[in-house]
C-alpha positions as CSV (number, residue, x, y, z in Angstrom):
1,X,0.0,0.0,0.0
2,X,1.3,3.4,-1.0
3,X,1.3,6.3,1.5
4,X,-1.9,8.3,1.1
5,X,-2.4,12.0,1.0
6,X,-5.3,13.7,2.7
7,X,-8.1,14.1,0.2
8,X,-9.9,16.9,2.0
9,X,-13.0,14.8,2.7
10,X,-14.5,15.3,6.1
11,X,-15.2,11.6,6.7
12,X,-13.2,10.2,9.5
13,X,-11.0,7.1,8.9
14,X,-11.6,4.2,11.2
15,X,-8.7,2.6,13.1
16,X,-9.5,-0.8,14.5
17,X,-8.4,-1.7,18.1
18,X,-4.7,-2.6,18.1
19,X,-4.0,-1.2,14.6
20,X,-1.6,1.6,13.7
21,X,-1.3,4.3,11.1
22,X,1.8,6.2,10.3
23,X,0.9,9.9,10.1
24,X,2.4,13.3,9.4
25,X,0.7,16.4,10.8
26,X,1.5,19.7,9.2
27,X,-0.2,23.1,9.5
28,X,-2.9,21.8,11.8
29,X,-4.0,18.9,9.8
30,X,-3.1,15.3,8.9
31,X,-1.2,15.8,5.6
32,X,-0.2,12.2,5.0
33,X,-1.0,8.8,6.4
34,X,-0.6,5.1,5.7
35,X,-1.6,1.8,7.3
36,X,1.6,0.3,5.8
37,X,3.4,-0.1,9.2
38,X,6.1,-2.2,7.5
39,X,7.6,1.2,6.7
40,X,9.8,2.8,9.2
41,X,8.9,6.4,10.1
42,X,12.0,7.6,8.2
43,X,11.0,5.7,5.0
44,X,7.4,7.0,5.4
45,X,8.6,10.5,5.6
46,X,11.0,10.0,2.7
47,X,8.4,8.5,0.4
48,X,5.7,11.0,1.4
49,X,7.5,14.4,1.6
50,X,11.2,13.7,1.1
51,X,12.2,15.5,4.4
52,X,10.1,16.3,7.3
53,X,9.2,20.0,6.9
54,X,9.9,22.5,9.6
55,X,7.1,22.5,12.2
56,X,5.7,19.2,10.9
57,X,5.2,16.2,13.3
58,X,5.5,12.5,12.5
59,X,4.4,9.5,14.5
60,X,1.8,6.8,14.8
61,X,-1.9,6.8,15.5
62,X,-3.2,3.7,17.3
63,X,-6.3,2.5,19.2
64,X,-6.1,0.4,22.3
65,X,-9.1,-0.6,24.3
66,X,-11.1,1.9,22.2
67,X,-8.8,4.8,23.0
68,X,-7.3,6.6,20.1
69,X,-3.9,8.2,20.7
70,X,-1.0,9.7,18.7
71,X,2.5,8.5,19.6
72,X,5.7,10.4,18.8
73,X,8.2,8.8,16.4
74,X,11.2,7.5,18.2
75,X,13.3,8.0,15.1
76,X,12.5,11.7,15.0
77,X,12.0,12.5,18.8
78,X,13.9,9.8,20.6
79,X,10.8,8.9,22.6
80,X,7.5,7.1,22.1
81,X,5.5,9.2,24.3
82,X,2.0,10.5,23.6
83,X,2.1,13.5,21.3
84,X,1.1,17.0,22.5
85,X,-2.6,17.9,23.1
86,X,-2.6,19.9,19.8
87,X,-1.5,16.8,17.8
88,X,-4.0,14.6,19.7
89,X,-6.8,17.0,18.6
90,X,-5.7,16.9,15.0
91,X,-5.5,13.1,15.0
92,X,-9.0,12.8,16.6
93,X,-10.4,15.2,13.9
94,X,-9.1,12.8,11.1
95,X,-9.4,9.3,12.7
96,X,-11.9,7.5,14.9
């Protein structure tokens, strides 16, 4: 599966419990995402945008026990902690 670009549709994308999406958030919205978690975050960024733009965020969106959360990319941030509240809001606007 190739990385997908946001189409601008308002329909939310369903993430099943225990599944992951790789995502890039830029300028207050999810700009790129893929369910192809066989890619590393670095490969996902490279294939999607070349280099992570200044101010953009990359990580994973996952749902566990019905709770959706965005997790920082260890490759880019050296931690796998939950992303900031702002990123969480953007992810919840796009995914359910």
